[in-house]
C-alpha positions as CSV (number, residue, x, y, z in Angstrom):
1,M,104.3,140.7,16.3
2,P,105.2,137.0,16.7
3,Q,102.5,136.4,19.3
4,L,99.8,136.6,16.6
5,T,101.1,133.9,14.4
6,P,98.8,130.9,15.0
7,A,101.2,128.2,13.7
8,P,103.0,127.1,16.9
9,W,100.2,128.0,19.3
10,F,97.5,126.1,17.5
11,A,99.6,123.0,17.4
12,I,100.3,123.3,21.1
13,L,96.6,123.8,21.8
14,V,95.7,120.7,19.8
15,F,98.4,118.6,21.3
16,S,97.5,119.6,24.9
17,W,93.8,118.8,24.3
18,L,94.8,115.5,22.7
19,V,96.9,114.6,25.8
20,F,94.1,115.8,28.1
21,L,91.4,113.7,26.4
22,T,93.4,110.5,26.0
23,I,95.3,110.4,29.3
24,V,93.8,112.6,32.0
25,V,90.0,111.9,31.4
26,P,90.2,108.1,31.5
27,K,92.4,108.2,34.6
28,T,89.9,110.3,36.5
29,L,86.9,108.4,35.3
30,N,88.5,105.1,36.3
31,H,88.3,105.9,40.1
32,K,85.8,104.0,42.2
33,F,83.9,105.7,44.9
34,P,83.8,103.7,48.2
35,N,80.3,105.0,49.2
36,D,78.1,103.7,46.5
37,P,74.5,104.7,47.1
38,T,72.2,101.9,48.3
39,P,68.9,101.4,46.6
40,Q,65.9,102.7,48.5
41,S,63.0,100.6,49.3
42,T,59.9,101.0,47.2
43,Q,57.5,100.7,50.2
44,V,56.1,104.0,51.5
45,P,56.3,104.2,55.3
46,K,53.0,104.3,57.0
47,T,52.5,107.6,58.8
48,T,49.8,108.6,61.3
49,P,48.5,112.1,61.8
50,W,49.5,113.8,65.0
51,T,46.8,115.4,67.1
52,W,47.7,118.6,68.7
53,P,47.2,118.6,72.5
54,W,45.5,121.9,72.8
């Protein structure tokens, strides 16, 4: 059964992972997101308790 010989498939697997890690990952990590989160203020807003009308 030629499908069970690991010689060509292992080389294809290693080469595809090498291409993925050296080309695809840096390209996707290089993108900049336009909506960067803004830092929140450190002050806690002052809240007042609400009295129920009944």
